[in-house]
Structure formats: C-alpha cells, structure tokens
TIMI-2910 file (N, C-alpha, C, CB; in pm, 1 decimal, decimal comma, always signed):
<rs>
+----------+----------+----------+----------+----------+----------+----------+----------+----------+----------+----------+----------+------+
!      n_x !      n_y !      n_z !     ca_x !     ca_y !     ca_z !      c_x !      c_y !      c_z !     cb_x !     cb_y !     cb_z ! resn !
+----------+----------+----------+----------+----------+----------+----------+----------+----------+----------+----------+----------+------+
!    +84,6 !   -117,3 !     +0,0 !     +0,0 !     +0,0 !     +0,0 !    +89,0 !   +123,4 !     +0,0 !    -96,2 !     -0,1 !   +121,7 !  Unk !
!    +51,8 !   +218,4 !    -82,1 !   +121,8 !   +346,1 !    -86,1 !    +17,5 !   +455,9 !    -74,1 !   +206,5 !   +361,7 !   -217,3 !  Unk !
!    +44,8 !   +557,9 !     +7,0 !    -45,8 !   +670,5 !    +24,5 !    +31,7 !   +796,8 !    -10,6 !   -103,4 !   +676,9 !   +170,9 !  Unk !
!    -20,3 !   +873,2 !   -105,6 !    +50,0 !   +992,3 !   -153,8 !    -41,2 !  +1113,5 !   -146,6 !   +100,1 !   +971,7 !   -298,1 !  Unk !
!     +8,7 !  +1220,1 !    -87,4 !    -56,0 !  +1351,0 !    -92,2 !     -4,9 !  +1416,8 !   -219,7 !    -25,0 !  +1439,3 !    +37,8 !  Unk !
!    -82,8 !  +1405,3 !   -327,2 !    -39,1 !  +1452,6 !   -459,1 !     -6,0 !  +1601,0 !   -457,4 !   -146,7 !  +1425,1 !   -563,7 !  Unk !
!    -92,7 !  +1681,1 !   -396,6 !    -74,9 !  +1826,6 !   -398,1 !    +59,2 !  +1866,9 !   -337,8 !   -188,9 !  +1894,8 !   -322,1 !  Unk !
!    +94,8 !  +1807,0 !   -224,9 !   +219,1 !  +1842,4 !   -155,5 !   +334,6 !  +1748,9 !   -187,5 !   +196,0 !  +1843,2 !     -7,4 !  Unk !
!   +308,7 !  +1648,8 !   -273,5 !   +410,8 !  +1550,7 !   -312,1 !   +476,9 !  +1489,3 !   -188,7 !   +517,5 !  +1616,5 !   -402,0 !  Unk !
!   +390,0 !  +1442,3 !    -98,0 !   +436,9 !  +1389,2 !    +28,2 !   +380,0 !  +1248,6 !    +49,5 !   +397,5 !  +1482,8 !   +144,3 !  Unk !
!   +465,8 !  +1152,8 !    +79,3 !   +421,9 !  +1017,2 !   +110,6 !   +371,4 !  +1015,4 !   +254,9 !   +537,9 !   +913,4 !    +89,9 !  Unk !
!   +253,5 !   +956,9 !   +274,1 !   +191,4 !   +949,3 !   +405,9 !   +186,4 !   +804,8 !   +453,0 !    +49,8 !  +1009,9 !   +403,3 !  Unk !
!   +182,9 !   +787,0 !   +583,7 !   +170,1 !   +653,0 !   +640,2 !    +30,2 !   +623,9 !   +689,8 !   +267,7 !   +635,0 !   +752,6 !  Unk !
!    -44,1 !   +728,4 !   +722,7 !   -178,7 !   +709,7 !   +773,5 !   -269,7 !   +820,0 !   +721,3 !   -179,0 !   +707,3 !   +926,8 !  Unk !
!   -394,3 !   +783,3 !   +692,9 !   -497,4 !   +880,6 !   +657,9 !   -629,9 !   +831,5 !   +713,8 !   -506,2 !   +901,8 !   +503,2 !  Unk !
!   -722,1 !   +922,3 !   +727,5 !   -860,3 !   +886,6 !   +760,8 !   -947,5 !   +935,2 !   +647,4 !   -905,8 !   +948,2 !   +898,4 !  Unk !
!  -1040,9 !   +851,2 !   +604,6 !  -1132,5 !   +886,2 !   +496,5 !  -1273,9 !   +874,3 !   +550,9 !  -1111,8 !   +794,4 !   +370,7 !  Unk !
!  -1352,5 !   +978,3 !   +533,6 !  -1489,4 !   +980,0 !   +581,1 !  -1581,6 !   +981,5 !   +460,2 !  -1515,8 !  +1102,0 !   +673,7 !  Unk !
!  -1662,0 !   +876,4 !   +444,1 !  -1748,8 !   +861,1 !   +328,4 !  -1894,8 !   +852,4 !   +370,6 !  -1709,5 !   +737,3 !   +248,3 !  Unk !
!  -1982,2 !   +905,5 !   +285,8 !  -2124,3 !   +879,3 !   +304,4 !  -2150,6 !   +736,3 !   +260,5 !  -2212,9 !   +980,9 !   +224,3 !  Unk !
!  -2267,2 !   +683,8 !   +292,5 !  -2301,2 !   +548,7 !   +248,9 !  -2296,6 !   +539,7 !    +96,6 !  -2440,4 !   +508,3 !   +301,1 !  Unk !
!  -2347,5 !   +640,5 !    +29,2 !  -2348,8 !   +641,0 !   -117,8 !  -2206,1 !   +642,7 !   -173,7 !  -2428,0 !   +763,1 !   -170,5 !  Unk !
!  -2119,0 !   +721,4 !   -112,6 !  -1979,4 !   +725,8 !   -157,8 !  -1910,0 !   +592,9 !   -132,2 !  -1903,4 !   +839,2 !    -87,3 !  Unk !
!  -1939,8 !   +529,2 !    -19,2 !  -1880,3 !   +399,1 !    +12,2 !  -1922,1 !   +293,9 !    -89,6 !  -1920,4 !   +354,3 !   +153,2 !  Unk !
!  -2049,2 !   +295,6 !   -127,7 !  -2098,6 !   +201,9 !   -229,2 !  -2027,1 !   +226,9 !   -361,8 !  -2252,4 !   +215,6 !   -247,0 !  Unk !
!  -2012,7 !   +352,0 !   -397,8 !  -1943,3 !   +386,7 !   -522,0 !  -1796,2 !   +345,3 !   -514,1 !  -1954,9 !   +538,4 !   -550,2 !  Unk !
!  -1732,1 !   +366,6 !   -400,2 !  -1593,0 !   +328,3 !   -378,5 !  -1575,2 !   +178,1 !   -398,8 !  -1547,1 !   +369,1 !   -237,3 !  Unk !
!  -1664,6 !    +99,9 !   -337,6 !  -1660,4 !    -45,9 !   -352,8 !  -1676,3 !    -84,3 !   -499,2 !  -1770,5 !   -112,9 !   -268,0 !  Unk !
!  -1768,6 !    -19,3 !   -568,6 !  -1788,9 !    -47,6 !   -710,2 !  -1664,8 !    -19,7 !   -792,6 !  -1904,0 !    +33,2 !   -763,2 !  Unk !
!  -1598,0 !    +90,6 !   -763,0 !  -1474,9 !   +123,5 !   -835,5 !  -1365,4 !    +20,5 !   -807,4 !  -1425,9 !   +264,4 !   -797,0 !  Unk !
!  -1353,8 !    -22,5 !   -681,5 !  -1254,2 !   -124,6 !   -648,1 !  -1285,7 !   -256,8 !   -717,6 !  -1247,7 !   -145,3 !   -496,0 !  Unk !
!  -1411,9 !   -294,9 !   -720,1 !  -1450,5 !   -417,6 !   -791,0 !  -1418,8 !   -406,0 !   -939,4 !  -1600,4 !   -447,1 !   -771,1 !  Unk !
!  -1441,5 !   -288,5 !   -997,4 !  -1408,3 !   -266,8 !  -1138,2 !  -1258,8 !   -284,8 !  -1161,9 !  -1452,5 !   -126,6 !  -1183,0 !  Unk !
!  -1175,9 !   -230,2 !  -1072,2 !  -1030,7 !   -244,7 !  -1087,2 !   -988,3 !   -391,2 !  -1077,2 !   -957,4 !   -161,4 !   -980,8 !  Unk !
!  -1048,1 !   -463,9 !   -984,9 !  -1014,1 !   -605,3 !   -967,9 !  -1055,8 !   -686,1 !  -1090,4 !  -1081,2 !   -662,1 !   -841,6 !  Unk !
!  -1173,5 !   -657,9 !  -1142,9 !  -1225,0 !   -732,2 !  -1257,4 !  -1169,3 !   -684,4 !  -1391,1 !  -1374,2 !   -722,9 !  -1260,0 !  Unk !
!  -1118,3 !   -563,6 !  -1396,7 !  -1064,0 !   -505,6 !  -1520,2 !   -931,4 !   -437,0 !  -1490,3 !  -1164,3 !   -404,9 !  -1583,4 !  Unk !
!   -826,1 !   -512,5 !  -1460,2 !   -698,9 !   -453,3 !  -1419,5 !   -640,9 !   -355,7 !  -1522,3 !   -599,3 !   -562,5 !  -1393,2 !  Unk !
!   -680,1 !   -367,5 !  -1647,0 !   -627,2 !   -275,6 !  -1747,8 !   -672,7 !   -131,7 !  -1723,4 !   -670,2 !   -320,5 !  -1886,9 !  Unk !
!   -777,2 !   -112,9 !  -1643,5 !   -822,8 !    +23,1 !  -1612,0 !   -723,5 !    +95,5 !  -1521,5 !   -960,8 !    +18,9 !  -1545,2 !  Unk !
!   -642,6 !    +24,4 !  -1446,9 !   -536,3 !    +72,0 !  -1358,1 !   -582,4 !   +161,3 !  -1243,7 !   -436,6 !   +145,3 !  -1437,6 !  Unk !
!   -673,7 !   +255,5 !  -1267,5 !   -715,4 !   +343,0 !  -1158,3 !   -854,7 !   +400,3 !  -1182,9 !   -614,7 !   +456,4 !  -1140,1 !  Unk !
!   -914,7 !   +447,9 !  -1075,1 !  -1045,2 !   +513,4 !  -1078,7 !  -1042,8 !   +631,8 !   -984,1 !  -1159,4 !   +414,8 !  -1041,0 !  Unk !
!  -1136,6 !   +723,4 !  -1005,7 !  -1146,6 !   +843,7 !   -922,8 !  -1284,0 !   +849,7 !   -858,1 !  -1120,5 !   +971,4 !  -1006,7 !  Unk !
!  -1287,4 !   +871,1 !   -728,7 !  -1410,9 !   +894,9 !   -655,8 !  -1413,2 !  +1042,2 !   -617,4 !  -1422,5 !   +802,0 !   -529,4 !  Unk !
!  -1514,6 !  +1114,8 !   -664,9 !  -1527,3 !  +1257,6 !   -637,1 !  -1647,1 !  +1280,2 !   -545,2 !  -1542,5 !  +1339,0 !   -768,9 !  Unk !
!  -1637,8 !  +1383,8 !   -461,3 !  -1754,5 !  +1420,5 !   -382,9 !  -1855,1 !  +1491,5 !   -472,7 !  -1714,7 !  +1510,0 !   -262,9 !  Unk !
!  -1975,0 !  +1514,9 !   -421,6 !  -2081,5 !  +1573,6 !   -503,5 !  -2043,9 !  +1709,2 !   -560,8 !  -2207,4 !  +1587,1 !   -421,9 !  Unk !
!  -1965,0 !  +1786,6 !   -487,1 !  -1926,7 !  +1919,4 !   -532,5 !  -1805,7 !  +1916,9 !   -626,0 !  -1897,2 !  +2007,2 !   -413,5 !  Unk !
!  -1737,6 !  +1803,8 !   -633,7 !  -1619,1 !  +1792,6 !   -718,4 !  -1495,2 !  +1856,7 !   -657,8 !  -1646,4 !  +1854,6 !   -851,6 !  Unk !
!  -1497,9 !  +1880,5 !   -526,5 !  -1384,4 !  +1944,2 !   -459,4 !  -1287,5 !  +1844,7 !   -397,3 !  -1434,2 !  +2037,3 !   -353,2 !  Unk !
!  -1335,5 !  +1726,8 !   -366,6 !  -1252,7 !  +1626,1 !   -300,5 !  -1245,6 !  +1502,5 !   -389,1 !  -1309,1 !  +1590,3 !   -159,6 !  Unk !
!  -1129,7 !  +1439,4 !   -388,1 !  -1108,5 !  +1326,1 !   -478,9 !  -1022,1 !  +1220,1 !   -412,5 !  -1043,2 !  +1373,0 !   -610,2 !  Unk !
!  -1061,4 !  +1094,4 !   -432,3 !   -979,3 !   +979,5 !   -395,1 !   -947,3 !   +906,5 !   -525,1 !  -1052,9 !   +884,5 !   -290,1 !  Unk !
!   -819,2 !   +885,1 !   -550,7 !   -778,1 !   +807,9 !   -667,9 !   -732,1 !   +671,2 !   -619,0 !   -664,2 !   +881,0 !   -748,7 !  Unk !
!   -790,5 !   +565,3 !   -675,4 !   -756,5 !   +429,0 !   -638,6 !   -677,4 !   +366,3 !   -753,1 !   -884,4 !   +345,8 !   -606,2 !  Unk !
!   -562,3 !   +313,6 !   -722,1 !   -478,2 !   +244,4 !   -820,4 !   -470,0 !    +97,1 !   -783,5 !   -335,4 !   +307,6 !   -827,4 !  Unk !
!   -459,1 !    +12,4 !   -882,1 !   -437,8 !   -130,8 !   -859,3 !   -307,1 !   -168,3 !   -929,0 !   -559,5 !   -217,9 !   -913,1 !  Unk !
!   -217,4 !   -235,9 !   -857,3 !    -90,1 !   -273,6 !   -917,8 !    -47,9 !   -413,3 !   -875,6 !    +17,9 !   -173,4 !   -880,5 !  Unk !
!    +37,9 !   -472,3 !   -957,1 !   +103,4 !   -599,1 !   -927,1 !   +249,5 !   -568,0 !   -900,6 !    +86,8 !   -703,4 !  -1044,3 !  Unk !
!   +300,9 !   -612,0 !   -790,3 !   +439,7 !   -579,7 !   -753,6 !   +541,6 !   -621,6 !   -858,9 !   +474,3 !   -645,5 !   -622,6 !  Unk !
!   +513,1 !   -729,0 !   -931,1 !   +610,3 !   -781,7 !  -1026,8 !   +596,7 !   -722,3 !  -1166,8 !   +596,8 !   -930,8 !  -1035,0 !  Unk !
!   +501,8 !   -631,8 !  -1189,8 !   +488,3 !   -569,6 !  -1322,2 !   +432,8 !   -427,9 !  -1307,7 !   +396,1 !   -654,8 !  -1414,1 !  Unk !
!   +523,4 !   -333,0 !  -1306,9 !   +486,3 !   -192,0 !  -1296,4 !   +507,2 !   -118,6 !  -1427,9 !   +566,4 !   -124,4 !  -1186,2 !  Unk !
!   +532,8 !   -192,6 !  -1535,1 !   +572,8 !   -133,5 !  -1663,3 !   +468,8 !    -38,7 !  -1723,6 !   +601,7 !   -242,9 !  -1761,3 !  Unk !
!   +342,5 !    -54,1 !  -1690,0 !   +238,6 !    +31,6 !  -1748,0 !   +214,5 !   +159,4 !  -1668,9 !   +109,9 !    -44,9 !  -1758,6 !  Unk !
!   +287,6 !   +177,1 !  -1560,2 !   +268,7 !   +294,0 !  -1475,9 !   +369,2 !   +403,5 !  -1510,6 !   +281,2 !   +255,6 !  -1328,8 !  Unk !
!   +331,0 !   +529,2 !  -1489,1 !   +428,3 !   +638,0 !  -1505,6 !   +548,2 !   +615,1 !  -1412,7 !   +362,0 !   +776,3 !  -1476,4 !  Unk !
!   +663,9 !   +663,5 !  -1454,2 !   +788,0 !   +640,9 !  -1379,8 !   +776,6 !   +685,9 !  -1234,0 !   +903,3 !   +714,1 !  -1447,3 !  Unk !
!   +714,5 !   +800,8 !  -1208,9 !   +700,4 !   +850,3 !  -1071,4 !   +620,0 !   +752,0 !   -985,5 !   +632,2 !   +989,0 !  -1071,1 !  Unk !
!   +514,7 !   +693,3 !  -1043,9 !   +433,3 !   +597,3 !   -970,4 !   +513,6 !   +469,8 !   -944,8 !   +303,3 !   +565,1 !  -1047,8 !  Unk !
!   +592,3 !   +426,6 !  -1041,7 !   +678,0 !   +309,9 !  -1022,4 !   +772,6 !   +332,2 !   -904,4 !   +758,3 !   +279,7 !  -1150,8 !  Unk !
!   +834,7 !   +451,1 !   -900,0 !   +927,2 !   +482,2 !   -790,5 !   +855,3 !   +486,6 !   -656,1 !   +997,1 !   +615,6 !   -816,3 !  Unk !
!   +735,0 !   +540,2 !   -654,9 !   +656,5 !   +543,5 !   -531,1 !   +630,5 !   +401,5 !   -481,0 !   +522,5 !   +618,0 !   -553,3 !  Unk !
!   +585,2 !   +315,2 !   -569,1 !   +553,0 !   +177,2 !   -529,6 !   +679,1 !   +102,2 !   -486,6 !   +483,9 !   +102,4 !   -645,8 !  Unk !
!   +787,2 !   +118,5 !   -559,7 !   +910,2 !    +45,2 !   -530,9 !   +981,8 !    +94,6 !   -405,5 !  +1003,3 !    +54,7 !   -648,4 !  Unk !
!   +981,0 !   +227,2 !   -384,2 !  +1065,2 !   +285,9 !   -279,5 !   +989,3 !   +357,5 !   -168,2 !  +1159,7 !   +381,5 !   -341,4 !  Unk !
!   +855,5 !   +366,3 !   -183,0 !   +773,9 !   +439,6 !    -85,8 !   +821,5 !   +583,5 !    -70,4 !   +776,8 !   +369,0 !    +50,1 !  Unk !
!   +871,2 !   +639,2 !   -181,4 !   +916,7 !   +778,4 !   -184,5 !   +869,7 !   +840,9 !   -314,9 !  +1072,5 !   +788,2 !   -170,5 !  Unk !
!   +839,0 !   +969,8 !   -311,2 !   +794,7 !  +1038,7 !   -431,3 !   +912,1 !  +1096,5 !   -508,6 !   +696,5 !  +1148,7 !   -395,8 !  Unk !
!  +1014,3 !  +1144,4 !   -439,2 !  +1132,6 !  +1201,9 !   -506,5 !  +1255,0 !  +1119,2 !   -480,4 !  +1157,3 !  +1345,2 !   -460,8 !  Unk !
+----------+----------+----------+----------+----------+----------+----------+----------+----------+----------+----------+----------+------+
</rs>
C-alpha cells in the first residue's frame, strides 16, 4: 500500500477517509471494477461538489511497466522524489 498527498508531493503513512453510504458504495464499485478489469489501472471517486477526490490504483508488484515512472518509484521505494 502506498499513500500519496499529490498536492504536496508527500508520502503518508496514515490517513482517515470519511465517506457517506453512497460514496462507500461507489468506492466499492470502483474497487470491484479495478479487480475485474486490471487494465483500467485506476479510478477516481469525487464528492458531489467535485472538490474532493480519492484516486484508487491497482498494481502488481512484479509488473509496474504500465505505470508512469514517478508511480513506479513510489511503489518500489515508498518515496515520491
């Protein structure tokens, strides 16, 4: 698992996410889509206002070739820079 604060380019170890029931259902659906269709690589969950976003990525440790180089480094080294 890797957690990245994209805006500040900072790797995090812990976060708390607060979802409505509807957002949780949508989140589960997006995760199921990633599991069933790995070629999609990622999905975005937005709040109703479009101000908050969770990006979910699915990866295999032994094949990161389809990911941008920065994401590969994050997964491999748990560092953004």
